[in-house]
PDB file of N, CA, C and O in Angstrom, chain B, residues numbered from 101:
ATOM      1  N   MET B 101     103.383 121.544  58.506  1.00  0.00           N
ATOM      2  CA  MET B 101     103.382 119.922  58.936  1.00  0.00           C
ATOM      3  C   MET B 101     102.875 119.513  60.131  1.00  0.00           C
ATOM      4  O   MET B 101     103.077 120.191  61.138  1.00  0.00           O
ATOM      5  N   ALA B 102     102.361 118.689  60.162  1.00  0.00           N
ATOM      6  CA  ALA B 102     101.341 118.763  61.393  1.00  0.00           C
ATOM      7  C   ALA B 102     102.269 118.082  62.279  1.00  0.00           C
ATOM      8  O   ALA B 102     103.208 117.554  61.683  1.00  0.00           O
ATOM      9  N   ALA B 103     102.258 117.935  63.702  1.00  0.00           N
ATOM     10  CA  ALA B 103     103.257 116.945  64.785  1.00  0.00           C
ATOM     11  C   ALA B 103     102.683 115.819  65.112  1.00  0.00           C
ATOM     12  O   ALA B 103     101.502 115.743  65.452  1.00  0.00           O
ATOM     13  N   PRO B 104     103.485 114.842  65.035  1.00  0.00           N
ATOM     14  CA  PRO B 104     102.870 113.190  64.751  1.00  0.00           C
ATOM     15  C   PRO B 104     101.925 113.274  66.021  1.00  0.00           C
ATOM     16  O   PRO B 104     102.072 114.040  66.973  1.00  0.00           O
ATOM     17  N   GLU B 105     101.034 112.434  65.861  1.00  0.00           N
ATOM     18  CA  GLU B 105     100.209 111.962  67.101  1.00  0.00           C
ATOM     19  C   GLU B 105     100.781 111.545  68.502  1.00  0.00           C
ATOM     20  O   GLU B 105     101.359 110.459  68.469  1.00  0.00           O
ATOM     21  N   GLY B 106     100.751 112.143  69.683  1.00  0.00           N
ATOM     22  CA  GLY B 106     101.265 111.504  70.648  1.00  0.00           C
ATOM     23  C   GLY B 106     102.240 112.830  70.881  1.00  0.00           C
ATOM     24  O   GLY B 106     102.472 113.143  72.049  1.00  0.00           O
ATOM     25  N   PHE B 107     102.616 113.342  70.184  1.00  0.00           N
ATOM     26  CA  PHE B 107     104.037 114.183  70.098  1.00  0.00           C
ATOM     27  C   PHE B 107     103.968 115.447  71.490  1.00  0.00           C
ATOM     28  O   PHE B 107     104.879 115.795  72.241  1.00  0.00           O
ATOM     29  N   SER B 108     102.543 115.906  71.438  1.00  0.00           N
ATOM     30  CA  SER B 108     102.361 117.241  72.288  1.00  0.00           C
ATOM     31  C   SER B 108     102.785 116.605  73.714  1.00  0.00           C
ATOM     32  O   SER B 108     103.556 117.255  74.419  1.00  0.00           O
ATOM     33  N   ASP B 109     102.277 115.289  74.180  1.00  0.00           N
ATOM     34  CA  ASP B 109     102.323 114.498  75.063  1.00  0.00           C
ATOM     35  C   ASP B 109     103.560 113.727  75.784  1.00  0.00           C
ATOM     36  O   ASP B 109     103.691 113.137  76.856  1.00  0.00           O
ATOM     37  N   LYS B 110     104.720 114.128  74.263  1.00  0.00           N
ATOM     38  CA  LYS B 110     105.878 113.333  75.108  1.00  0.00           C
ATOM     39  C   LYS B 110     106.623 115.120  74.836  1.00  0.00           C
ATOM     40  O   LYS B 110     107.825 115.154  75.098  1.00  0.00           O
ATOM     41  N   VAL B 111     106.213 116.028  74.521  1.00  0.00           N
ATOM     42  CA  VAL B 111     107.138 117.402  74.747  1.00  0.00           C
ATOM     43  C   VAL B 111     106.714 117.655  76.413  1.00  0.00           C
ATOM     44  O   VAL B 111     107.510 117.895  77.320  1.00  0.00           O
ATOM     45  N   ALA B 112     105.229 117.526  76.523  1.00  0.00           N
ATOM     46  CA  ALA B 112     104.866 117.715  77.709  1.00  0.00           C
ATOM     47  C   ALA B 112     105.461 116.982  79.292  1.00  0.00           C
ATOM     48  O   ALA B 112     105.516 117.439  80.434  1.00  0.00           O
ATOM     49  N   PHE B 113     105.917 115.412  78.584  1.00  0.00           N
ATOM     50  CA  PHE B 113     106.553 114.879  79.621  1.00  0.00           C
ATOM     51  C   PHE B 113     107.739 115.124  79.855  1.00  0.00           C
ATOM     52  O   PHE B 113     108.127 115.133  81.023  1.00  0.00           O
ATOM     53  N   VAL B 114     108.801 115.440  78.565  1.00  0.00           N
ATOM     54  CA  VAL B 114     109.837 116.216  78.997  1.00  0.00           C
ATOM     55  C   VAL B 114     110.203 117.381  79.578  1.00  0.00           C
ATOM     56  O   VAL B 114     111.317 117.546  80.075  1.00  0.00           O
ATOM     57  N   TRP B 115     109.275 118.274  79.552  1.00  0.00           N
ATOM     58  CA  TRP B 115     108.966 119.640  80.288  1.00  0.00           C
ATOM     59  C   TRP B 115     109.149 119.577  82.093  1.00  0.00           C
ATOM     60  O   TRP B 115     109.755 120.186  82.975  1.00  0.00           O
ATOM     61  N   LYS B 116     108.145 118.360  81.942  1.00  0.00           N
ATOM     62  CA  LYS B 116     107.777 117.870  83.701  1.00  0.00           C
ATOM     63  C   LYS B 116     109.053 117.430  84.373  1.00  0.00           C
ATOM     64  O   LYS B 116     109.358 117.713  85.532  1.00  0.00           O
ATOM     65  N   ILE B 117     109.865 116.614  83.423  1.00  0.00           N
ATOM     66  CA  ILE B 117     111.210 116.401  84.085  1.00  0.00           C
ATOM     67  C   ILE B 117     111.922 117.648  84.558  1.00  0.00           C
ATOM     68  O   ILE B 117     112.262 118.118  85.644  1.00  0.00           O
ATOM     69  N   ALA B 118     112.015 118.025  83.120  1.00  0.00           N
ATOM     70  CA  ALA B 118     112.846 119.801  83.426  1.00  0.00           C
ATOM     71  C   ALA B 118     112.568 120.088  84.594  1.00  0.00           C
ATOM     72  O   ALA B 118     113.378 119.971  85.514  1.00  0.00           O
ATOM     73  N   ASP B 119     111.299 120.534  84.737  1.00  0.00           N
ATOM     74  CA  ASP B 119     110.728 121.206  86.274  1.00  0.00           C
ATOM     75  C   ASP B 119     111.540 120.786  87.238  1.00  0.00           C
ATOM     76  O   ASP B 119     112.450 121.347  87.849  1.00  0.00           O
ATOM     77  N   LYS B 120     110.755 118.950  87.325  1.00  0.00           N
ATOM     78  CA  LYS B 120     111.735 118.671  88.322  1.00  0.00           C
ATOM     79  C   LYS B 120     113.219 118.809  88.756  1.00  0.00           C
ATOM     80  O   LYS B 120     113.576 118.669  89.925  1.00  0.00           O
ATOM     81  N   LEU B 121     114.279 119.169  87.456  1.00  0.00           N
ATOM     82  CA  LEU B 121     115.584 118.676  87.707  1.00  0.00           C
ATOM     83  C   LEU B 121     115.769 120.075  88.356  1.00  0.00           C
ATOM     84  O   LEU B 121     116.578 120.098  89.283  1.00  0.00           O
ATOM     85  N   ARG B 122     115.169 121.232  88.037  1.00  0.00           N
ATOM     86  CA  ARG B 122     115.522 122.431  88.162  1.00  0.00           C
ATOM     87  C   ARG B 122     115.882 122.500  89.677  1.00  0.00           C
ATOM     88  O   ARG B 122     116.890 123.175  89.886  1.00  0.00           O
ATOM     89  N   GLY B 123     115.358 122.019  90.667  1.00  0.00           N
ATOM     90  CA  GLY B 123     115.948 122.071  91.981  1.00  0.00           C
ATOM     91  C   GLY B 123     116.839 121.514  92.735  1.00  0.00           C
ATOM     92  O   GLY B 123     117.367 121.920  93.770  1.00  0.00           O
ATOM     93  N   HIS B 124     116.994 120.395  92.047  1.00  0.00           N
ATOM     94  CA  HIS B 124     118.359 119.320  92.273  1.00  0.00           C
ATOM     95  C   HIS B 124     119.523 119.722  91.370  1.00  0.00           C
ATOM     96  O   HIS B 124     120.624 119.503  91.875  1.00  0.00           O
ATOM     97  N   PHE B 125     119.528 120.090  90.535  1.00  0.00           N
ATOM     98  CA  PHE B 125     120.778 120.329  89.177  1.00  0.00           C
ATOM     99  C   PHE B 125     120.546 121.414  88.828  1.00  0.00           C
ATOM    100  O   PHE B 125     119.519 122.086  88.731  1.00  0.00           O
ATOM    101  N   GLN B 126     122.048 121.643  88.545  1.00  0.00           N
ATOM    102  CA  GLN B 126     122.293 123.054  87.902  1.00  0.00           C
ATOM    103  C   GLN B 126     122.287 123.103  86.228  1.00  0.00           C
ATOM    104  O   GLN B 126     122.926 122.431  85.419  1.00  0.00           O
ATOM    105  N   PRO B 127     121.538 123.918  86.084  1.00  0.00           N
ATOM    106  CA  PRO B 127     121.229 123.727  84.111  1.00  0.00           C
ATOM    107  C   PRO B 127     122.306 123.351  83.420  1.00  0.00           C
ATOM    108  O   PRO B 127     121.980 123.153  82.249  1.00  0.00           O
ATOM    109  N   HIS B 128     123.829 123.098  83.672  1.00  0.00           N
ATOM    110  CA  HIS B 128     124.675 122.927  83.137  1.00  0.00           C
ATOM    111  C   HIS B 128     125.057 121.245  83.122  1.00  0.00           C
ATOM    112  O   HIS B 128     125.698 120.593  82.297  1.00  0.00           O
ATOM    113  N   GLU B 129     124.394 120.846  84.374  1.00  0.00           N
ATOM    114  CA  GLU B 129     124.216 119.341  84.547  1.00  0.00           C
ATOM    115  C   GLU B 129     122.915 118.509  83.895  1.00  0.00           C
ATOM    116  O   GLU B 129     122.780 117.385  84.379  1.00  0.00           O
ATOM    117  N   TYR B 130     122.136 118.810  83.077  1.00  0.00           N
ATOM    118  CA  TYR B 130     120.920 118.320  82.870  1.00  0.00           C
ATOM    119  C   TYR B 130     121.497 117.775  81.937  1.00  0.00           C
ATOM    120  O   TYR B 130     121.008 116.646  81.955  1.00  0.00           O
ATOM    121  N   GLY B 131     122.299 117.812  81.026  1.00  0.00           N
ATOM    122  CA  GLY B 131     122.433 116.884  80.261  1.00  0.00           C
ATOM    123  C   GLY B 131     123.129 115.526  80.482  1.00  0.00           C
ATOM    124  O   GLY B 131     122.999 114.546  79.749  1.00  0.00           O
ATOM    125  N   SER B 132     124.046 115.619  81.828  1.00  0.00           N
ATOM    126  CA  SER B 132     124.784 114.513  81.966  1.00  0.00           C
ATOM    127  C   SER B 132     123.511 113.677  83.238  1.00  0.00           C
ATOM    128  O   SER B 132     123.964 112.813  83.990  1.00  0.00           O
ATOM    129  N   VAL B 133     122.078 114.038  83.319  1.00  0.00           N
ATOM    130  CA  VAL B 133     121.096 113.070  83.740  1.00  0.00           C
ATOM    131  C   VAL B 133     120.443 112.809  82.708  1.00  0.00           C
ATOM    132  O   VAL B 133     119.832 111.740  82.696  1.00  0.00           O
ATOM    133  N   MET B 134     120.397 113.376  81.956  1.00  0.00           N
ATOM    134  CA  MET B 134     118.832 113.224  80.659  1.00  0.00           C
ATOM    135  C   MET B 134     119.803 112.402  79.950  1.00  0.00           C
ATOM    136  O   MET B 134     119.243 111.306  79.982  1.00  0.00           O
ATOM    137  N   LEU B 135     120.843 112.240  79.363  1.00  0.00           N
ATOM    138  CA  LEU B 135     121.124 112.289  78.158  1.00  0.00           C
ATOM    139  C   LEU B 135     120.973 110.002  78.202  1.00  0.00           C
ATOM    140  O   LEU B 135     120.432 109.164  77.481  1.00  0.00           O
ATOM    141  N   PRO B 136     121.756 109.970  79.394  1.00  0.00           N
ATOM    142  CA  PRO B 136     121.546 108.487  79.580  1.00  0.00           C
ATOM    143  C   PRO B 136     120.854 107.785  80.030  1.00  0.00           C
ATOM    144  O   PRO B 136     121.199 106.614  80.188  1.00  0.00           O
ATOM    145  N   LEU B 137     119.155 108.395  80.548  1.00  0.00           N
ATOM    146  CA  LEU B 137     118.059 107.681  80.607  1.00  0.00           C
ATOM    147  C   LEU B 137     117.259 108.222  79.056  1.00  0.00           C
ATOM    148  O   LEU B 137     116.204 107.655  78.773  1.00  0.00           O
ATOM    149  N   LEU B 138     117.682 109.084  78.298  1.00  0.00           N
ATOM    150  CA  LEU B 138     117.114 108.824  77.166  1.00  0.00           C
ATOM    151  C   LEU B 138     117.871 107.689  75.978  1.00  0.00           C
ATOM    152  O   LEU B 138     117.280 107.387  74.942  1.00  0.00           O
ATOM    153  N   VAL B 139     119.015 107.238  76.272  1.00  0.00           N
ATOM    154  CA  VAL B 139     119.441 106.200  75.698  1.00  0.00           C
ATOM    155  C   VAL B 139     118.879 104.862  76.094  1.00  0.00           C
ATOM    156  O   VAL B 139     118.633 103.863  75.419  1.00  0.00           O
ATOM    157  N   LEU B 140     118.718 105.176  77.641  1.00  0.00           N
ATOM    158  CA  LEU B 140     118.198 103.482  78.121  1.00  0.00           C
ATOM    159  C   LEU B 140     116.455 103.226  77.497  1.00  0.00           C
ATOM    160  O   LEU B 140     115.809 102.189  77.346  1.00  0.00           O
ATOM    161  N   ARG B 141     116.091 104.752  77.231  1.00  0.00           N
ATOM    162  CA  ARG B 141     114.860 104.140  76.863  1.00  0.00           C
ATOM    163  C   ARG B 141     114.990 104.315  75.447  1.00  0.00           C
ATOM    164  O   ARG B 141     114.008 103.754  74.961  1.00  0.00           O
ATOM    165  N   ARG B 142     115.586 104.728  74.675  1.00  0.00           N
ATOM    166  CA  ARG B 142     115.866 104.411  73.055  1.00  0.00           C
ATOM    167  C   ARG B 142     115.805 103.093  73.438  1.00  0.00           C
ATOM    168  O   ARG B 142     114.750 102.468  73.329  1.00  0.00           O
ATOM    169  N   LEU B 143     116.904 102.544  73.917  1.00  0.00           N
ATOM    170  CA  LEU B 143     117.634 101.071  73.600  1.00  0.00           C
ATOM    171  C   LEU B 143     116.395 100.018  74.222  1.00  0.00           C
ATOM    172  O   LEU B 143     116.246  98.922  73.682  1.00  0.00           O
ATOM    173  N   LYS B 144     115.564 100.405  75.334  1.00  0.00           N
ATOM    174  CA  LYS B 144     114.567  99.709  75.598  1.00  0.00           C
ATOM    175  C   LYS B 144     113.305  99.647  74.660  1.00  0.00           C
ATOM    176  O   LYS B 144     112.605  98.635  74.675  1.00  0.00           O
ATOM    177  N   HIS B 145     113.011 100.683  73.865  1.00  0.00           N
ATOM    178  CA  HIS B 145     112.066 100.685  72.736  1.00  0.00           C
ATOM    179  C   HIS B 145     113.030  99.523  71.471  1.00  0.00           C
ATOM    180  O   HIS B 145     112.619  98.398  71.188  1.00  0.00           O
ATOM    181  N   ALA B 146     113.664  99.827  71.182  1.00  0.00           N
ATOM    182  CA  ALA B 146     114.713  99.365  70.148  1.00  0.00           C
ATOM    183  C   ALA B 146     114.405  97.729  70.366  1.00  0.00           C
ATOM    184  O   ALA B 146     114.011  96.978  69.473  1.00  0.00           O
ATOM    185  N   ALA B 147     114.665  97.364  71.703  1.00  0.00           N
ATOM    186  CA  ALA B 147     114.784  95.753  71.768  1.00  0.00           C
ATOM    187  C   ALA B 147     112.732  95.591  72.213  1.00  0.00           C
ATOM    188  O   ALA B 147     112.249  94.845  73.065  1.00  0.00           O
ATOM    189  N   GLY B 148     112.052  96.457  71.388  1.00  0.00           N
ATOM    190  CA  GLY B 148     110.760  95.975  71.771  1.00  0.00           C
ATOM    191  C   GLY B 148     109.940  95.993  72.972  1.00  0.00           C
ATOM    192  O   GLY B 148     108.720  95.854  73.064  1.00  0.00           O
ATOM    193  N   LEU B 149     110.795  96.183  73.857  1.00  0.00           N
ATOM    194  CA  LEU B 149     110.073  96.279  75.468  1.00  0.00           C
ATOM    195  C   LEU B 149     109.152  97.471  76.079  1.00  0.00           C
ATOM    196  O   LEU B 149     109.160  97.962  77.208  1.00  0.00           O
ATOM    197  N   HIS B 150     108.335  97.773  74.908  1.00  0.00           N
ATOM    198  CA  HIS B 150     107.390  98.765  75.249  1.00  0.00           C
ATOM    199  C   HIS B 150     106.618  98.820  76.147  1.00  0.00           C
ATOM    200  O   HIS B 150     105.771  97.932  76.241  1.00  0.00           O
ATOM    201  N   ALA B 151     106.675 100.088  77.274  1.00  0.00           N
ATOM    202  CA  ALA B 151     105.931  99.709  78.220  1.00  0.00           C
ATOM    203  C   ALA B 151     105.182 101.309  78.836  1.00  0.00           C
ATOM    204  O   ALA B 151     104.389 101.296  79.778  1.00  0.00           O
TER     205      ALA B 151
END
């Protein structure tokens, strides 16, 4: 099964964020930072406010 178009870009984006978090947060804290941001992004897309 092939990955959807743009999937690689999204994966690279998430890894880029993870690399930035490594210096500021402990690994067990990543979820506390990323989950709210991912929820906000999902709500933004669900509301049709694509940017």
